[in-house]
VOGU-3710 file (C-alpha; in Angstrom, 3 decimals, decimal comma):
1> msedkdqhed> 121,665/109,285/93,449  122,029/109,075/89,659  118,442/107,857/89,362  117,125/110,808/91,383  119,254/113,196/89,278  117,904/111,835/85,991  114,339/112,039/87,240  114,884/115,569/88,547  116,309/116,724/85,204  113,414/115,116/83,351
11> gkdnmsdavs> 111,055/116,984/85,662  112,782/120,316/84,993  112,540/119,842/81,238  108,818/119,129/81,468  107,939/121,631/84,197  106,086/123,896/81,811  103,976/120,938/80,705  103,374/119,634/84,225  99,983/118,106/84,911  98,372/118,237/88,340
21> vilgatvptg> 96,325/115,199/89,295  94,957/113,441/92,358  96,587/110,148/93,260  95,004/107,490/95,409  96,806/104,864/97,458  95,695/101,762/99,271  97,376/101,320/102,659  97,123/98,813/105,529  93,862/99,498/107,312  94,485/101,355/110,540
31> feytaaeevk> 97,681/102,974/109,259  96,016/105,669/107,148  97,359/108,488/109,341  100,840/106,970/109,360  100,765/106,822/105,555  99,492/110,413/105,394  102,462/111,543/107,490  104,889/109,802/105,140  103,269/111,295/102,025  103,475/114,793/103,520
41> ektgadvkis> 107,092/114,227/104,558  108,354/112,853/101,224  106,208/114,696/98,654  104,950/117,780/100,498  101,376/117,008/99,458  98,368/117,423/101,726  96,487/114,172/102,218  92,802/113,366/102,433  91,929/110,173/104,293  89,010/108,373/102,681
51> kdrgriyfri> 85,905/107,284/104,550  86,648/103,892/103,038  89,307/102,538/105,403  92,592/101,686/103,771  92,667/104,511/101,187  94,209/107,973/101,055  94,237/110,677/98,349  96,673/113,512/97,577  97,350/115,947/94,733  100,694/115,940/92,945
61> ttqhlhlvhk> 102,209/117,282/89,715  103,850/115,088/87,113  107,380/116,461/87,684  107,130/115,110/91,243  105,603/111,786/90,228  108,837/109,876/90,843  108,605/110,767/94,550  105,538/108,601/95,092  107,555/105,493/94,279  109,687/106,191/97,347
71> lrsvdnlfvv> 106,678/105,717/99,619  106,998/102,636/101,850  103,555/102,672/103,496  101,366/102,214/100,397  100,301/98,916/98,861  99,037/100,214/95,515  98,944/103,567/93,703  96,395/104,845/91,204  95,568/108,109/89,483  92,024/109,381/89,999
81> vaefvdyefk> 89,989/109,956/86,833  86,870/111,184/88,624  85,367/111,163/92,102  81,664/111,290/93,015  81,167/111,953/96,725  77,404/111,358/96,712  76,624/109,268/93,660  72,899/108,759/93,059  72,244/105,103/92,337  68,997/104,300/90,555
91> dtkeetlkdf> 66,228/102,242/92,109  66,709/99,242/89,833  69,823/97,323/88,902  69,211/97,757/85,186  69,022/101,559/85,458  72,128/101,742/87,647  74,193/99,610/85,259  72,985/101,678/82,324  74,262/104,791/84,142  77,665/103,135/84,521
101> qklasklpwt> 77,691/102,491/80,771  76,940/106,145/80,037  79,525/107,328/82,573  82,522/105,906/80,704  82,254/108,349/77,788  81,796/111,407/80,040  84,926/111,135/82,196  88,074/113,323/81,845  90,563/110,618/80,862  93,249/112,773/79,196
111> dplevwkinn> 95,365/113,846/82,190  95,147/110,500/84,036  96,269/108,665/80,889  99,157/111,101/80,512  100,182/110,379/84,107  99,944/106,644/83,418  102,203/107,117/80,405  104,800/109,172/82,334  104,698/106,688/85,204  105,525/103,822/82,839
121> slkkkkwrrk> 108,388/105,835/81,385  109,878/106,358/84,855  109,682/102,667/85,587  111,243/101,742/82,243  114,236/104,032/82,862  114,755/102,566/86,292  114,778/99,007/84,999  116,975/99,825/81,996  119,507/101,460/84,329  119,713/98,241/86,322
131> gtnlpkayss> 120,158/96,204/83,148  117,145/94,003/83,784  114,580/92,687/81,345  111,165/94,254/81,098  108,624/92,390/83,219  106,302/89,743/81,948  102,598/90,373/82,221  100,556/89,546/85,245  99,733/85,881/85,835  96,121/84,785/85,995
141> sqagkegdfg> 96,495/83,627/89,597  97,748/87,066/90,642  95,119/88,899/88,665  92,368/87,151/90,560  93,429/88,474/93,948  91,196/91,245/95,302  92,984/94,507/95,847  95,902/93,616/93,552  95,805/96,243/90,816  97,748/94,322/88,219
151> eltmnaeklk> 101,072/94,640/86,486  101,664/97,426/83,966  103,961/96,672/81,072  106,966/98,943/81,420  107,161/100,185/77,860  103,435/100,340/77,308  103,662/104,089/76,791  105,159/103,223/73,396  101,876/101,616/72,409  99,168/103,382/70,509
161> lesempgggl> 97,246/105,481/73,029  94,924/106,991/70,445  91,492/105,479/70,371  90,032/104,235/67,155  86,919/106,377/67,445  86,057/108,654/64,549  88,460/111,594/64,747  90,897/109,633/66,897  92,848/110,927/69,868  92,339/110,807/73,612
171> eengspvqsd> 89,612/113,246/74,425  88,008/113,675/77,811  87,354/109,990/77,992  89,448/106,985/78,875  89,562/103,454/80,158  91,569/100,676/81,742  93,490/98,357/79,544  95,224/95,057/79,952  98,002/93,742/77,769  100,309/90,909/77,009
181> slasqgkdse> 103,946/91,226/77,922  105,782/93,395/75,419  109,257/92,254/76,333  110,823/89,708/74,045  113,801/87,616/75,038  116,962/88,846/73,310  115,426/92,162/72,161  115,871/95,542/73,736  112,974/97,829/74,581  113,468/99,993/71,476
191> evadesstev> 112,968/97,027/69,146  109,945/95,877/71,118  108,462/99,368/70,977  108,856/99,540/67,209  107,189/96,165/66,735  104,310/96,983/69,072  103,660/100,580/68,049  100,550/99,586/66,125  99,119/97,242/68,746  95,857/98,032/70,486
201> lkfrvtcnra> 96,000/98,331/74,252  94,446/95,609/76,374  92,603/96,448/79,567  90,748/95,161/82,578  88,208/96,845/84,859  88,306/95,897/88,544  85,443/96,894/90,828  86,098/97,112/94,583  82,768/97,598/96,339  81,794/98,066/99,989
211> gekhnftsne> 78,285/98,698/101,280  75,020/96,835/101,710  72,592/99,119/99,863  73,735/98,409/96,304  71,374/96,575/93,962  74,226/95,229/91,790  77,303/93,071/92,268  80,937/94,047/91,753  81,193/91,753/88,731  78,119/93,311/87,116
221> aardfggavq> 79,460/96,841/87,600  82,877/95,914/86,200  81,314/94,111/83,246  78,991/96,910/82,139  81,406/99,766/82,826  84,191/97,849/81,098  82,008/97,195/78,085  81,378/100,920/77,705  85,111/101,622/78,003  85,804/99,077/75,285
231> dffqwkpdmt> 83,214/100,656/72,988  84,603/104,136/73,571  88,292/103,401/72,981  88,045/100,232/70,905  90,542/98,611/73,266  90,702/94,879/73,801  89,594/93,394/77,149  91,893/90,844/78,771  91,435/89,679/82,345  94,901/88,205/82,898
241> kfdievllni> 97,356/90,186/80,747  96,741/93,864/80,366  98,433/97,206/79,803  96,040/99,320/81,855  93,755/98,446/84,726  90,836/100,761/85,368  89,542/100,775/88,934  85,929/101,306/89,891  85,961/101,848/93,669  82,527/102,052/95,289
251> hnsevvvgia> 82,096/102,684/99,019  78,463/103,245/99,982  77,541/106,387/97,973  81,137/107,324/97,062  82,361/106,313/93,603  85,962/106,777/92,436  87,233/105,865/88,969  90,981/105,475/88,635  93,859/103,977/86,632  96,390/101,746/88,405
261> lteeslhrrn> 100,011/102,929/88,514  101,635/99,987/90,313  102,391/96,727/88,540  101,708/94,683/91,683  101,082/95,293/95,353  104,169/96,837/96,953  103,723/94,912/100,204  105,786/91,994/98,842  108,760/94,129/97,818  111,366/92,634/100,197
271> ithfgpttlr> 110,271/89,025/100,496  111,089/86,147/98,137  111,028/83,287/100,664  107,616/83,201/102,319  106,532/81,493/105,513  103,086/80,444/106,762  102,399/83,894/108,266  104,589/86,349/106,353  104,023/89,952/107,437  103,329/92,546/104,745
281> stlaygmlrl> 106,262/94,902/104,195  103,923/97,917/104,243  102,548/96,873/107,633  106,100/96,320/108,894  106,921/99,893/107,816  103,900/101,240/109,702  104,922/99,401/112,869  108,483/100,708/112,601  107,312/104,272/112,019  105,247/104,104/115,223
291> ckpqisdvii> 108,402/103,685/117,320  110,454/106,312/115,410  113,886/104,605/115,232  116,839/106,879/115,955  120,495/106,782/114,925  122,408/103,962/116,676  119,243/102,381/118,131  119,476/98,639/118,768  116,283/97,050/117,440  115,383/93,374/117,766
301> dpmcgtgaip> 112,641/91,199/116,335  112,558/88,132/118,616  110,056/86,256/116,391  111,261/87,406/112,973  109,563/84,741/110,818  110,743/85,702/107,324  112,512/88,882/108,430  109,983/91,383/107,045  110,373/93,834/109,955  114,195/93,971/110,273
311> legaiewkns> 114,554/94,070/106,480  112,185/97,022/106,156  113,936/98,787/109,004  117,448/98,178/107,651  116,435/99,634/104,282  114,522/102,698/105,503  116,241/103,450/108,852  119,723/102,319/107,915  121,477/104,111/110,803  120,008/101,738/113,380
321> yylagdnndq> 121,196/98,188/114,074  118,814/95,223/113,747  118,919/91,767/115,293  116,515/89,168/113,852  115,971/85,940/115,734  113,585/83,031/115,810  113,239/79,710/117,590  112,480/77,833/114,362  115,461/76,996/112,151  113,390/77,209/108,957
331> avkrtlnnin> 112,324/80,754/109,864  115,974/81,722/110,353  116,852/80,249/106,945  114,025/82,161/105,266  115,221/85,393/106,873  118,802/84,791/105,686  117,582/84,047/102,169  115,530/87,248/102,084  118,495/89,287/103,340  120,708/87,754/100,634
341> hihrkrqend> 118,065/88,615/98,042  118,197/92,293/99,092  122,006/92,153/98,968  121,877/90,987/95,357  119,358/93,660/94,401  121,521/96,371/95,949  124,597/95,114/94,104  122,761/95,646/90,811  122,628/99,357/91,645  126,132/100,857/91,632
351> dapwglpvdt> 125,019/103,735/93,877  123,782/101,527/96,709  126,333/100,417/99,332  126,678/96,700/99,886  125,435/95,213/103,118  122,632/95,779/105,612  122,860/96,601/109,352  121,117/93,363/110,366  122,269/90,063/111,905  120,283/86,846/112,214
361> lqwdlchlpv> 120,462/84,012/114,718  118,403/81,229/116,262  117,382/81,649/119,894  114,874/80,904/122,623  112,465/83,818/122,928  112,010/83,277/126,653  115,763/83,241/127,319  117,334/85,741/124,914  121,153/85,795/124,601  121,068/89,582/125,018
371> rtasvdiiit> 122,363/91,716/127,874  119,894/93,271/130,297  118,854/96,849/129,374  120,767/96,804/126,069  117,931/97,092/123,527  116,173/100,299/122,469  113,223/98,896/120,505  111,527/95,504/120,337  109,179/95,032/117,411  107,563/91,758/116,401
381> dmpfgkrmgs> 104,547/89,916/115,046  103,416/87,642/117,865  101,674/84,284/117,238  97,921/84,748/116,894  97,078/81,180/117,860  95,370/80,685/114,476  97,816/79,434/111,846  100,665/79,213/114,348  100,355/77,597/117,787  97,135/77,992/119,757
391> kkknwdlyps> 95,498/80,536/122,018  95,816/78,093/124,900  99,610/78,064/124,552  99,648/81,851/124,315  98,505/82,110/127,964  101,918/80,776/128,989  103,899/82,347/126,178  102,730/85,976/126,302  103,599/86,743/129,979  107,035/85,178/129,553
401> clremarvcr> 107,567/87,138/126,325  106,714/90,451/127,944  108,887/89,741/130,989  111,936/88,766/128,926  111,403/91,725/126,605  111,307/94,005/129,675  114,603/92,550/130,855  116,529/93,349/127,665  114,828/96,701/126,984  116,300/99,967/128,317
411> pgtgkavllt> 114,311/101,240/131,345  112,689/104,620/130,851  113,419/104,973/127,112  112,808/101,536/125,612  109,788/100,773/123,427  107,976/97,716/122,127  105,623/97,495/119,141  103,744/94,204/119,205  101,168/92,879/116,735  98,655/90,262/117,841
421> qdkkcfakal> 95,103/89,179/117,174  94,872/87,385/120,530  93,814/90,590/122,260  92,279/88,998/125,360  95,381/87,010/126,199  97,643/89,970/125,491  95,585/92,332/127,669  95,677/89,862/130,565  99,441/89,363/130,240  100,040/93,110/130,008
431> srmgglwrks> 97,927/93,781/133,115  100,405/91,689/135,088  103,314/93,849/133,827  102,313/97,220/135,283  105,710/97,750/136,851  107,518/97,031/133,566  105,405/98,155/130,604  102,903/100,938/129,992  100,635/100,910/126,937  100,715/104,275/125,162
441> htvwvniggl> 98,953/103,681/121,838  96,975/101,045/119,908  96,352/100,805/116,170  93,592/98,421/115,071  94,345/96,680/111,793  92,843/94,083/109,486  95,145/91,099/108,864  93,642/88,758/106,301  90,161/89,362/107,697  91,292/89,115/111,338
451> hagvfllkrv> 90,828/92,103/113,641  94,235/92,591/115,241  95,962/95,232/117,320  99,367/96,893/117,064  100,308/97,848/120,614  102,950/100,504/121,330  104,409/99,945/124,795  106,809/102,151/126,745  109,335/100,599/129,108  108,777/101,928/132,633
461> asvfgetped> 111,867/103,332/134,377  111,864/100,545/136,992  115,014/98,429/136,999  114,372/94,824/136,066  114,528/92,568/139,096  113,145/95,126/141,519  109,428/95,052/140,752  106,801/92,519/141,897  106,168/91,514/138,253  109,680/90,220/137,642
471> lgqrpgpggs> 110,644/88,887/141,075  108,973/85,607/140,160  110,987/82,716/138,812  112,316/83,432/135,335  111,701/80,621/132,878  114,795/78,725/131,781  115,430/77,392/128,280  113,419/74,268/129,074  110,536/75,954/130,918  106,859/75,602/130,012
481> aaraqkeneg> 106,747/78,968/128,247  109,785/78,040/126,183  108,130/74,777/125,183  104,974/76,676/124,175  107,033/79,058/122,057  108,811/76,190/120,338  105,476/74,588/119,504  104,157/77,917/118,216  107,149/78,557/115,963  107,730/74,995/114,879
491> d> 104,212/73,934/113,866
//
């Protein structure tokens, strides 16, 4: 509460100087509309969904900038410098790259750089309030990952923003910068700011390109556009440690230039102990939002892995109760470690209550220690048969999963949100559950290059044990489906 109050007061003081800009956000592909709903709900902004899947855009003023950091569905945030809906690429690569070089000095950089500066100030206040050190710069291994927009140094707004062009000052031009960590061990941010006030910003340009009709590569576009940015501002390029990252997003004929606002992708926010198939926190949020948890709902994740789904739910929908279970003991340990990590983070903030409404235990998915018709929502990431288990084993596992889930779920009101890439096996298993489950919605997503589906199922009102689908023999703890699940989770 104190953090929101400080940010609100800062916004009131600067309301007369408020700047209106367009922000862009990368989101899990397939969940663009879910993210748009959250943005509208938490910021009041109208959202445009990009033709390039996985991106949304919305306009916001600087006094409301702190609200965007409450968004749970976005991976990365950036402020738009300029957008070209139908950019005319030249016939030859040389001419196109020369146009990119000329473009850098013609863009309206002033407001986006001001937003970048204010954004860093908000982050610095948040970290100082918690008593933590300023972050170290991005590692080279992280910087090389596509779609990761880099880490911004928290007190970089104290650096010299004026370019060293004749006349100085930030005119209608700007560029991405990358910088070494400004935080020094044993020194507070004020001392660091004084020492670094004369340093030149460091930057990196990242080009994300989609489309087959371009006569240049992403590296060539980033190199030539970045060179022009360097010439214009006299900033220093650095590919691994930088203060500002400029984004050159190209999708067919659409070109968007932006400046990154997030220090790293937000999808890893809750997880410190990773497993072989850790689910992104932003995707977990999207799955949870599909089923609209209500107060006092009992929600279980029967294959919790590292606990990404129950953790996200317990933080955002804290009035529900979560039960995280897994057959594999290492998965249970990872989940417990991640829950303890969140506990410690919350203890650092005096305003946050201790504890989370989530319990963890080890169980057999096909024989859950849960009462019949006692669960409101089941939400889980099922084994794809790629990194975990095999598609052959899924033919036994999936029908048993769906039947046991139907047993514990409340008839008529219960829901299930299930993620899987093994669509054929899932569809076949679901077709045999007509008297128990009804599919109401599907969201198609991209998981590490795999085309997967998030299936929202509604529990039919039929009482378990009275339909043809569940009159068959239920698998015991040692049944074939249970053995398949153990192999899936334990590999």
